[in-house]
PDB file of N, CA, C and O in Angstrom:
ATOM      1  N   UNK A   1      91.951 -54.484 255.339  1.00  0.00           N
ATOM      2  CA  UNK A   1      92.683 -54.302 256.579  1.00  0.00           C
ATOM      3  C   UNK A   1      92.149 -55.268 257.628  1.00  0.00           C
ATOM      4  O   UNK A   1      90.942 -55.472 257.753  1.00  0.00           O
ATOM      5  N   UNK A   2      93.047 -55.840 258.355  1.00  0.00           N
ATOM      6  CA  UNK A   2      92.620 -56.743 259.411  1.00  0.00           C
ATOM      7  C   UNK A   2      92.401 -55.964 260.708  1.00  0.00           C
ATOM      8  O   UNK A   2      93.054 -54.944 260.927  1.00  0.00           O
ATOM      9  N   UNK A   3      91.501 -56.422 261.564  1.00  0.00           N
ATOM     10  CA  UNK A   3      91.211 -55.727 262.819  1.00  0.00           C
ATOM     11  C   UNK A   3      92.455 -55.581 263.683  1.00  0.00           C
ATOM     12  O   UNK A   3      93.259 -56.506 263.801  1.00  0.00           O
ATOM     13  N   UNK A   4      92.599 -54.414 264.279  1.00  0.00           N
ATOM     14  CA  UNK A   4      93.704 -54.155 265.182  1.00  0.00           C
ATOM     15  C   UNK A   4      94.971 -53.683 264.506  1.00  0.00           C
ATOM     16  O   UNK A   4      95.928 -53.315 265.187  1.00  0.00           O
ATOM     17  N   UNK A   5      95.002 -53.683 263.171  1.00  0.00           N
ATOM     18  CA  UNK A   5      96.214 -53.227 262.489  1.00  0.00           C
ATOM     19  C   UNK A   5      96.275 -51.704 262.537  1.00  0.00           C
ATOM     20  O   UNK A   5      95.274 -51.023 262.313  1.00  0.00           O
ATOM     21  N   UNK A   6      97.455 -51.184 262.830  1.00  0.00           N
ATOM     22  CA  UNK A   6      97.595 -49.739 262.964  1.00  0.00           C
ATOM     23  C   UNK A   6      97.549 -49.081 261.595  1.00  0.00           C
ATOM     24  O   UNK A   6      97.862 -49.699 260.578  1.00  0.00           O
ATOM     25  N   UNK A   7      97.154 -47.819 261.592  1.00  0.00           N
ATOM     26  CA  UNK A   7      97.039 -47.055 260.356  1.00  0.00           C
ATOM     27  C   UNK A   7      97.938 -45.831 260.447  1.00  0.00           C
ATOM     28  O   UNK A   7      98.424 -45.494 261.527  1.00  0.00           O
ATOM     29  N   UNK A   8      98.159 -45.170 259.329  1.00  0.00           N
ATOM     30  CA  UNK A   8      99.033 -43.995 259.298  1.00  0.00           C
ATOM     31  C   UNK A   8      98.261 -42.736 259.658  1.00  0.00           C
ATOM     32  O   UNK A   8      98.223 -41.783 258.880  1.00  0.00           O
ATOM     33  N   UNK A   9      97.655 -42.730 260.816  1.00  0.00           N
ATOM     34  CA  UNK A   9      96.915 -41.564 261.292  1.00  0.00           C
ATOM     35  C   UNK A   9      97.050 -41.503 262.809  1.00  0.00           C
ATOM     36  O   UNK A   9      97.214 -42.526 263.473  1.00  0.00           O
ATOM     37  N   UNK A  10      96.978 -40.297 263.339  1.00  0.00           N
ATOM     38  CA  UNK A  10      97.097 -40.103 264.782  1.00  0.00           C
ATOM     39  C   UNK A  10      95.912 -39.282 265.284  1.00  0.00           C
ATOM     40  O   UNK A  10      95.350 -38.460 264.560  1.00  0.00           O
ATOM     41  N   UNK A  11      95.549 -39.528 266.545  1.00  0.00           N
ATOM     42  CA  UNK A  11      94.438 -38.785 267.142  1.00  0.00           C
ATOM     43  C   UNK A  11      94.923 -37.439 267.661  1.00  0.00           C
ATOM     44  O   UNK A  11      96.078 -37.072 267.446  1.00  0.00           O
ATOM     45  N   UNK A  12      94.063 -36.711 268.335  1.00  0.00           N
ATOM     46  CA  UNK A  12      94.387 -35.376 268.835  1.00  0.00           C
ATOM     47  C   UNK A  12      95.566 -35.370 269.807  1.00  0.00           C
ATOM     48  O   UNK A  12      96.310 -34.391 269.876  1.00  0.00           O
ATOM     49  N   UNK A  13      95.736 -36.463 270.558  1.00  0.00           N
ATOM     50  CA  UNK A  13      96.839 -36.564 271.521  1.00  0.00           C
ATOM     51  C   UNK A  13      98.112 -37.129 270.912  1.00  0.00           C
ATOM     52  O   UNK A  13      99.135 -37.213 271.590  1.00  0.00           O
ATOM     53  N   UNK A  14      98.064 -37.519 269.645  1.00  0.00           N
ATOM     54  CA  UNK A  14      99.238 -38.051 268.980  1.00  0.00           C
ATOM     55  C   UNK A  14      99.376 -39.561 269.058  1.00  0.00           C
ATOM     56  O   UNK A  14     100.406 -40.097 268.650  1.00  0.00           O
ATOM     57  N   UNK A  15      98.369 -40.267 269.569  1.00  0.00           N
ATOM     58  CA  UNK A  15      98.404 -41.722 269.635  1.00  0.00           C
ATOM     59  C   UNK A  15      98.068 -42.309 268.258  1.00  0.00           C
ATOM     60  O   UNK A  15      97.250 -41.755 267.525  1.00  0.00           O
ATOM     61  N   UNK A  16      98.704 -43.429 267.916  1.00  0.00           N
ATOM     62  CA  UNK A  16      98.452 -44.103 266.652  1.00  0.00           C
ATOM     63  C   UNK A  16      97.096 -44.794 266.683  1.00  0.00           C
ATOM     64  O   UNK A  16      96.764 -45.486 267.646  1.00  0.00           O
ATOM     65  N   UNK A  17      96.321 -44.604 265.631  1.00  0.00           N
ATOM     66  CA  UNK A  17      94.997 -45.207 265.540  1.00  0.00           C
ATOM     67  C   UNK A  17      95.085 -46.588 264.897  1.00  0.00           C
ATOM     68  O   UNK A  17      96.068 -46.902 264.225  1.00  0.00           O
ATOM     69  N   UNK A  18      94.055 -47.415 265.102  1.00  0.00           N
ATOM     70  CA  UNK A  18      94.001 -48.764 264.534  1.00  0.00           C
ATOM     71  C   UNK A  18      92.574 -49.109 264.129  1.00  0.00           C
ATOM     72  O   UNK A  18      91.612 -48.565 264.671  1.00  0.00           O
ATOM     73  N   UNK A  19      92.451 -50.016 263.173  1.00  0.00           N
ATOM     74  CA  UNK A  19      91.138 -50.485 262.722  1.00  0.00           C
ATOM     75  C   UNK A  19      90.402 -51.148 263.888  1.00  0.00           C
ATOM     76  O   UNK A  19      91.020 -51.849 264.688  1.00  0.00           O
ATOM     77  N   UNK A  20      89.104 -50.935 263.990  1.00  0.00           N
ATOM     78  CA  UNK A  20      88.206 -51.453 265.036  1.00  0.00           C
ATOM     79  C   UNK A  20      88.462 -50.854 266.415  1.00  0.00           C
ATOM     80  O   UNK A  20      87.945 -51.363 267.409  1.00  0.00           O
ATOM     81  N   UNK A  21      89.241 -49.796 266.493  1.00  0.00           N
ATOM     82  CA  UNK A  21      89.493 -49.121 267.764  1.00  0.00           C
ATOM     83  C   UNK A  21      88.350 -48.142 268.031  1.00  0.00           C
ATOM     84  O   UNK A  21      87.875 -47.471 267.115  1.00  0.00           O
ATOM     85  N   UNK A  22      87.913 -48.065 269.284  1.00  0.00           N
ATOM     86  CA  UNK A  22      86.838 -47.152 269.654  1.00  0.00           C
ATOM     87  C   UNK A  22      87.419 -45.757 269.881  1.00  0.00           C
ATOM     88  O   UNK A  22      88.398 -45.591 270.609  1.00  0.00           O
ATOM     89  N   UNK A  23      86.805 -44.761 269.249  1.00  0.00           N
ATOM     90  CA  UNK A  23      87.247 -43.378 269.393  1.00  0.00           C
ATOM     91  C   UNK A  23      86.051 -42.497 269.733  1.00  0.00           C
ATOM     92  O   UNK A  23      84.903 -42.847 269.461  1.00  0.00           O
ATOM     93  N   UNK A  24      86.344 -41.357 270.328  1.00  0.00           N
ATOM     94  CA  UNK A  24      85.311 -40.378 270.670  1.00  0.00           C
ATOM     95  C   UNK A  24      85.590 -39.108 269.883  1.00  0.00           C
ATOM     96  O   UNK A  24      86.732 -38.650 269.828  1.00  0.00           O
ATOM     97  N   UNK A  25      84.555 -38.534 269.271  1.00  0.00           N
ATOM     98  CA  UNK A  25      84.694 -37.313 268.488  1.00  0.00           C
ATOM     99  C   UNK A  25      84.666 -36.120 269.433  1.00  0.00           C
ATOM    100  O   UNK A  25      83.783 -36.009 270.284  1.00  0.00           O
ATOM    101  N   UNK A  26      85.644 -35.228 269.275  1.00  0.00           N
ATOM    102  CA  UNK A  26      85.804 -34.113 270.205  1.00  0.00           C
ATOM    103  C   UNK A  26      85.221 -32.793 269.719  1.00  0.00           C
ATOM    104  O   UNK A  26      84.852 -31.948 270.534  1.00  0.00           O
ATOM    105  N   UNK A  27      85.129 -32.599 268.390  1.00  0.00           N
ATOM    106  CA  UNK A  27      84.679 -31.313 267.853  1.00  0.00           C
ATOM    107  C   UNK A  27      83.738 -31.518 266.680  1.00  0.00           C
ATOM    108  O   UNK A  27      83.679 -32.598 266.093  1.00  0.00           O
ATOM    109  N   UNK A  28      83.007 -30.468 266.350  1.00  0.00           N
ATOM    110  CA  UNK A  28      82.158 -30.493 265.171  1.00  0.00           C
ATOM    111  C   UNK A  28      80.744 -30.959 265.446  1.00  0.00           C
ATOM    112  O   UNK A  28      80.348 -31.126 266.599  1.00  0.00           O
ATOM    113  N   UNK A  29      79.980 -31.170 264.373  1.00  0.00           N
ATOM    114  CA  UNK A  29      78.562 -31.531 264.522  1.00  0.00           C
ATOM    115  C   UNK A  29      78.337 -32.912 265.133  1.00  0.00           C
ATOM    116  O   UNK A  29      77.267 -33.179 265.680  1.00  0.00           O
ATOM    117  N   UNK A  30      79.326 -33.784 265.046  1.00  0.00           N
ATOM    118  CA  UNK A  30      79.195 -35.135 265.604  1.00  0.00           C
ATOM    119  C   UNK A  30      79.859 -35.270 266.969  1.00  0.00           C
ATOM    120  O   UNK A  30      80.134 -36.384 267.415  1.00  0.00           O
ATOM    121  N   UNK A  31      80.117 -34.160 267.630  1.00  0.00           N
ATOM    122  CA  UNK A  31      80.807 -34.143 268.917  1.00  0.00           C
ATOM    123  C   UNK A  31      80.132 -35.061 269.931  1.00  0.00           C
ATOM    124  O   UNK A  31      78.912 -35.036 270.096  1.00  0.00           O
ATOM    125  N   UNK A  32      80.950 -35.877 270.611  1.00  0.00           N
ATOM    126  CA  UNK A  32      80.447 -36.747 271.656  1.00  0.00           C
ATOM    127  C   UNK A  32      80.123 -38.165 271.217  1.00  0.00           C
ATOM    128  O   UNK A  32      79.926 -39.041 272.059  1.00  0.00           O
ATOM    129  N   UNK A  33      80.064 -38.405 269.908  1.00  0.00           N
ATOM    130  CA  UNK A  33      79.752 -39.749 269.415  1.00  0.00           C
ATOM    131  C   UNK A  33      80.961 -40.666 269.625  1.00  0.00           C
ATOM    132  O   UNK A  33      82.100 -40.284 269.355  1.00  0.00           O
ATOM    133  N   UNK A  34      80.694 -41.869 270.106  1.00  0.00           N
ATOM    134  CA  UNK A  34      81.730 -42.891 270.275  1.00  0.00           C
ATOM    135  C   UNK A  34      81.475 -43.956 269.222  1.00  0.00           C
ATOM    136  O   UNK A  34      80.376 -44.503 269.139  1.00  0.00           O
ATOM    137  N   UNK A  35      82.497 -44.251 268.411  1.00  0.00           N
ATOM    138  CA  UNK A  35      82.320 -45.192 267.300  1.00  0.00           C
ATOM    139  C   UNK A  35      83.624 -45.913 266.986  1.00  0.00           C
ATOM    140  O   UNK A  35      84.703 -45.398 267.278  1.00  0.00           O
ATOM    141  N   UNK A  36      83.532 -47.115 266.386  1.00  0.00           N
ATOM    142  CA  UNK A  36      84.736 -47.840 265.977  1.00  0.00           C
ATOM    143  C   UNK A  36      85.212 -47.392 264.590  1.00  0.00           C
ATOM    144  O   UNK A  36      84.406 -46.993 263.749  1.00  0.00           O
ATOM    145  N   UNK A  37      86.518 -47.462 264.365  1.00  0.00           N
ATOM    146  CA  UNK A  37      87.101 -47.145 263.070  1.00  0.00           C
ATOM    147  C   UNK A  37      86.904 -48.353 262.148  1.00  0.00           C
ATOM    148  O   UNK A  37      87.248 -49.475 262.518  1.00  0.00           O
ATOM    149  N   UNK A  38      86.358 -48.131 260.958  1.00  0.00           N
ATOM    150  CA  UNK A  38      86.136 -49.209 259.993  1.00  0.00           C
ATOM    151  C   UNK A  38      87.115 -49.161 258.831  1.00  0.00           C
ATOM    152  O   UNK A  38      87.452 -50.201 258.265  1.00  0.00           O
ATOM    153  N   UNK A  39      87.584 -47.949 258.461  1.00  0.00           N
ATOM    154  CA  UNK A  39      88.476 -47.789 257.315  1.00  0.00           C
ATOM    155  C   UNK A  39      89.188 -46.455 257.460  1.00  0.00           C
ATOM    156  O   UNK A  39      88.796 -45.635 258.291  1.00  0.00           O
ATOM    157  N   UNK A  40      90.221 -46.224 256.673  1.00  0.00           N
ATOM    158  CA  UNK A  40      90.894 -44.931 256.696  1.00  0.00           C
ATOM    159  C   UNK A  40      91.424 -44.578 255.316  1.00  0.00           C
ATOM    160  O   UNK A  40      91.603 -45.453 254.469  1.00  0.00           O
ATOM    161  N   UNK A  41      91.672 -43.303 255.095  1.00  0.00           N
ATOM    162  CA  UNK A  41      92.288 -42.813 253.868  1.00  0.00           C
ATOM    163  C   UNK A  41      93.002 -41.522 254.219  1.00  0.00           C
ATOM    164  O   UNK A  41      92.367 -40.522 254.552  1.00  0.00           O
ATOM    165  N   UNK A  42      94.330 -41.548 254.144  1.00  0.00           N
ATOM    166  CA  UNK A  42      95.177 -40.425 254.533  1.00  0.00           C
ATOM    167  C   UNK A  42      94.866 -39.992 255.966  1.00  0.00           C
ATOM    168  O   UNK A  42      95.117 -40.747 256.905  1.00  0.00           O
ATOM    169  N   UNK A  43      94.325 -38.786 256.144  1.00  0.00           N
ATOM    170  CA  UNK A  43      94.042 -38.296 257.489  1.00  0.00           C
ATOM    171  C   UNK A  43      92.546 -38.322 257.806  1.00  0.00           C
ATOM    172  O   UNK A  43      92.088 -37.667 258.743  1.00  0.00           O
ATOM    173  N   UNK A  44      91.801 -39.079 257.023  1.00  0.00           N
ATOM    174  CA  UNK A  44      90.369 -39.233 257.257  1.00  0.00           C
ATOM    175  C   UNK A  44      90.095 -40.661 257.719  1.00  0.00           C
ATOM    176  O   UNK A  44      90.651 -41.619 257.183  1.00  0.00           O
ATOM    177  N   UNK A  45      89.235 -40.784 258.715  1.00  0.00           N
ATOM    178  CA  UNK A  45      88.856 -42.109 259.194  1.00  0.00           C
ATOM    179  C   UNK A  45      87.353 -42.295 258.974  1.00  0.00           C
ATOM    180  O   UNK A  45      86.565 -41.362 259.128  1.00  0.00           O
ATOM    181  N   UNK A  46      86.985 -43.503 258.617  1.00  0.00           N
ATOM    182  CA  UNK A  46      85.588 -43.848 258.388  1.00  0.00           C
ATOM    183  C   UNK A  46      85.100 -44.609 259.609  1.00  0.00           C
ATOM    184  O   UNK A  46      85.634 -45.662 259.956  1.00  0.00           O
ATOM    185  N   UNK A  47      84.085 -44.065 260.251  1.00  0.00           N
ATOM    186  CA  UNK A  47      83.559 -44.620 261.492  1.00  0.00           C
ATOM    187  C   UNK A  47      82.168 -45.200 261.252  1.00  0.00           C
ATOM    188  O   UNK A  47      81.518 -44.888 260.255  1.00  0.00           O
ATOM    189  N   UNK A  48      81.717 -46.051 262.180  1.00  0.00           N
ATOM    190  CA  UNK A  48      80.386 -46.637 262.082  1.00  0.00           C
ATOM    191  C   UNK A  48      79.580 -46.295 263.324  1.00  0.00           C
ATOM    192  O   UNK A  48      80.050 -46.451 264.451  1.00  0.00           O
ATOM    193  N   UNK A  49      78.343 -45.819 263.097  1.00  0.00           N
ATOM    194  CA  UNK A  49      77.416 -45.543 264.194  1.00  0.00           C
ATOM    195  C   UNK A  49      75.994 -45.707 263.670  1.00  0.00           C
ATOM    196  O   UNK A  49      75.682 -45.269 262.562  1.00  0.00           O
ATOM    197  N   UNK A  50      75.142 -46.329 264.456  1.00  0.00           N
ATOM    198  CA  UNK A  50      73.775 -46.639 264.015  1.00  0.00           C
ATOM    199  C   UNK A  50      72.929 -45.409 263.717  1.00  0.00           C
ATOM    200  O   UNK A  50      71.894 -45.524 263.061  1.00  0.00           O
ATOM    201  N   UNK A  51      73.340 -44.247 264.180  1.00  0.00           N
ATOM    202  CA  UNK A  51      72.598 -43.004 263.963  1.00  0.00           C
ATOM    203  C   UNK A  51      72.560 -42.605 262.483  1.00  0.00           C
ATOM    204  O   UNK A  51      71.625 -41.926 262.059  1.00  0.00           O
ATOM    205  N   UNK A  52      73.553 -43.013 261.697  1.00  0.00           N
ATOM    206  CA  UNK A  52      73.659 -42.606 260.299  1.00  0.00           C
ATOM    207  C   UNK A  52      73.010 -43.652 259.384  1.00  0.00           C
ATOM    208  O   UNK A  52      73.695 -44.453 258.750  1.00  0.00           O
ATOM    209  N   UNK A  53      71.682 -43.624 259.333  1.00  0.00           N
ATOM    210  CA  UNK A  53      70.895 -44.635 258.624  1.00  0.00           C
ATOM    211  C   UNK A  53      71.082 -44.534 257.108  1.00  0.00           C
ATOM    212  O   UNK A  53      71.138 -45.560 256.431  1.00  0.00           O
ATOM    213  N   UNK A  54      71.178 -43.329 256.566  1.00  0.00           N
ATOM    214  CA  UNK A  54      71.251 -43.135 255.118  1.00  0.00           C
ATOM    215  C   UNK A  54      72.486 -43.777 254.493  1.00  0.00           C
ATOM    216  O   UNK A  54      72.458 -44.165 253.325  1.00  0.00           O
ATOM    217  N   UNK A  55      73.564 -43.889 255.256  1.00  0.00           N
ATOM    218  CA  UNK A  55      74.824 -44.413 254.719  1.00  0.00           C
ATOM    219  C   UNK A  55      75.207 -45.743 255.370  1.00  0.00           C
ATOM    220  O   UNK A  55      76.388 -46.080 255.454  1.00  0.00           O
ATOM    221  N   UNK A  56      74.207 -46.492 255.829  1.00  0.00           N
ATOM    222  CA  UNK A  56      74.438 -47.775 256.503  1.00  0.00           C
ATOM    223  C   UNK A  56      75.345 -47.637 257.717  1.00  0.00           C
ATOM    224  O   UNK A  56      76.056 -48.576 258.076  1.00  0.00           O
ATOM    225  N   UNK A  57      75.323 -46.472 258.348  1.00  0.00           N
ATOM    226  CA  UNK A  57      76.058 -46.252 259.584  1.00  0.00           C
ATOM    227  C   UNK A  57      77.444 -45.674 259.426  1.00  0.00           C
ATOM    228  O   UNK A  57      78.092 -45.363 260.425  1.00  0.00           O
ATOM    229  N   UNK A  58      77.923 -45.519 258.199  1.00  0.00           N
ATOM    230  CA  UNK A  58      79.293 -45.036 257.971  1.00  0.00           C
ATOM    231  C   UNK A  58      79.297 -43.517 257.840  1.00  0.00           C
ATOM    232  O   UNK A  58      78.451 -42.940 257.158  1.00  0.00           O
ATOM    233  N   UNK A  59      80.273 -42.866 258.511  1.00  0.00           N
ATOM    234  CA  UNK A  59      80.490 -41.431 258.356  1.00  0.00           C
ATOM    235  C   UNK A  59      81.981 -41.144 258.471  1.00  0.00           C
ATOM    236  O   UNK A  59      82.744 -41.995 258.927  1.00  0.00           O
ATOM    237  N   UNK A  60      82.399 -39.953 258.060  1.00  0.00           N
ATOM    238  CA  UNK A  60      83.819 -39.611 257.955  1.00  0.00           C
ATOM    239  C   UNK A  60      84.175 -38.502 258.930  1.00  0.00           C
ATOM    240  O   UNK A  60      83.405 -37.563 259.130  1.00  0.00           O
ATOM    241  N   UNK A  61      85.346 -38.620 259.534  1.00  0.00           N
ATOM    242  CA  UNK A  61      85.902 -37.579 260.408  1.00  0.00           C
ATOM    243  C   UNK A  61      87.392 -37.452 260.131  1.00  0.00           C
ATOM    244  O   UNK A  61      88.019 -38.381 259.623  1.00  0.00           O
ATOM    245  N   UNK A  62      87.948 -36.311 260.463  1.00  0.00           N
ATOM    246  CA  UNK A  62      89.399 -36.151 260.394  1.00  0.00           C
ATOM    247  C   UNK A  62      90.014 -36.833 261.602  1.00  0.00           C
ATOM    248  O   UNK A  62      89.439 -36.813 262.690  1.00  0.00           O
ATOM    249  N   UNK A  63      91.180 -37.437 261.416  1.00  0.00           N
ATOM    250  CA  UNK A  63      91.793 -38.186 262.513  1.00  0.00           C
ATOM    251  C   UNK A  63      92.164 -37.280 263.690  1.00  0.00           C
ATOM    252  O   UNK A  63      92.132 -37.730 264.836  1.00  0.00           O
ATOM    253  N   UNK A  64      92.509 -36.038 263.439  1.00  0.00           N
ATOM    254  CA  UNK A  64      92.865 -35.119 264.524  1.00  0.00           C
ATOM    255  C   UNK A  64      91.648 -34.610 265.289  1.00  0.00           C
ATOM    256  O   UNK A  64      91.786 -33.852 266.249  1.00  0.00           O
ATOM    257  N   UNK A  65      90.472 -35.021 264.870  1.00  0.00           N
ATOM    258  CA  UNK A  65      89.228 -34.593 265.505  1.00  0.00           C
ATOM    259  C   UNK A  65      88.708 -35.623 266.501  1.00  0.00           C
ATOM    260  O   UNK A  65      87.630 -35.446 267.068  1.00  0.00           O
ATOM    261  N   UNK A  66      89.468 -36.703 266.721  1.00  0.00           N
ATOM    262  CA  UNK A  66      89.022 -37.768 267.620  1.00  0.00           C
ATOM    263  C   UNK A  66      90.092 -38.068 268.668  1.00  0.00           C
ATOM    264  O   UNK A  66      91.239 -37.633 268.557  1.00  0.00           O
ATOM    265  N   UNK A  67      89.688 -38.815 269.678  1.00  0.00           N
ATOM    266  CA  UNK A  67      90.620 -39.297 270.693  1.00  0.00           C
ATOM    267  C   UNK A  67      90.266 -40.752 271.003  1.00  0.00           C
ATOM    268  O   UNK A  67      89.093 -41.125 271.024  1.00  0.00           O
ATOM    269  N   UNK A  68      91.287 -41.559 271.241  1.00  0.00           N
ATOM    270  CA  UNK A  68      91.075 -42.971 271.538  1.00  0.00           C
ATOM    271  C   UNK A  68      90.382 -43.093 272.893  1.00  0.00           C
ATOM    272  O   UNK A  68      90.765 -42.433 273.859  1.00  0.00           O
ATOM    273  N   UNK A  69      89.362 -43.943 272.952  1.00  0.00           N
ATOM    274  CA  UNK A  69      88.700 -44.189 274.242  1.00  0.00           C
ATOM    275  C   UNK A  69      89.669 -44.909 275.154  1.00  0.00           C
ATOM    276  O   UNK A  69      90.280 -45.899 274.750  1.00  0.00           O
ATOM    277  N   UNK A  70      89.819 -44.433 276.369  1.00  0.00           N
ATOM    278  CA  UNK A  70      90.729 -45.034 277.321  1.00  0.00           C
ATOM    279  C   UNK A  70      92.146 -44.500 277.202  1.00  0.00           C
ATOM    280  O   UNK A  70      93.050 -45.018 277.858  1.00  0.00           O
ATOM    281  N   UNK A  71      92.363 -43.481 276.385  1.00  0.00           N
ATOM    282  CA  UNK A  71      93.725 -42.975 276.191  1.00  0.00           C
ATOM    283  C   UNK A  71      94.287 -42.294 277.423  1.00  0.00           C
ATOM    284  O   UNK A  71      95.492 -42.058 277.509  1.00  0.00           O
ATOM    285  N   UNK A  72      93.418 -41.973 278.383  1.00  0.00           N
ATOM    286  CA  UNK A  72      93.924 -41.366 279.618  1.00  0.00           C
ATOM    287  C   UNK A  72      94.791 -42.346 280.406  1.00  0.00           C
ATOM    288  O   UNK A  72      95.525 -41.943 281.308  1.00  0.00           O
ATOM    289  N   UNK A  73      94.703 -43.642 280.063  1.00  0.00           N
ATOM    290  CA  UNK A  73      95.495 -44.652 280.747  1.00  0.00           C
ATOM    291  C   UNK A  73      96.774 -44.995 279.990  1.00  0.00           C
ATOM    292  O   UNK A  73      97.613 -45.739 280.498  1.00  0.00           O
ATOM    293  N   UNK A  74      96.932 -44.451 278.766  1.00  0.00           N
ATOM    294  CA  UNK A  74      98.122 -44.746 277.959  1.00  0.00           C
ATOM    295  C   UNK A  74      99.252 -43.839 278.417  1.00  0.00           C
ATOM    296  O   UNK A  74      99.074 -42.625 278.525  1.00  0.00           O
ATOM    297  N   UNK A  75     100.431 -44.432 278.691  1.00  0.00           N
ATOM    298  CA  UNK A  75     101.578 -43.645 279.140  1.00  0.00           C
ATOM    299  C   UNK A  75     102.357 -43.137 277.944  1.00  0.00           C
ATOM    300  O   UNK A  75     102.613 -43.882 276.998  1.00  0.00           O
ATOM    301  N   UNK A  76     102.738 -41.860 277.986  1.00  0.00           N
ATOM    302  CA  UNK A  76     103.585 -41.265 276.948  1.00  0.00           C
ATOM    303  C   UNK A  76     105.044 -41.500 277.322  1.00  0.00           C
ATOM    304  O   UNK A  76     105.420 -41.400 278.490  1.00  0.00           O
ATOM    305  N   UNK A  77     105.857 -41.810 276.326  1.00  0.00           N
ATOM    306  CA  UNK A  77     107.311 -41.983 276.560  1.00  0.00           C
ATOM    307  C   UNK A  77     108.036 -40.683 276.410  1.00  0.00           C
ATOM    308  O   UNK A  77     109.256 -40.635 276.569  1.00  0.00           O
TER     309      UNK A  77
END
């Protein structure tokens, strides 16, 4: 996948997600972490954060469990 290409997943607000987009986790044990999307599979997104040393920084979240950073400025049609 090339950076910036949209994926077939939506965040909690219904916005379309894209590779290399910064998202914030809203619920669960990783709540509050801000990380870029590196890969996706169905409704799961693979994020990168330096805190996850055992897996070279990669961890998995459900797409409905995140929100795009800066989405408060996106206008809904």
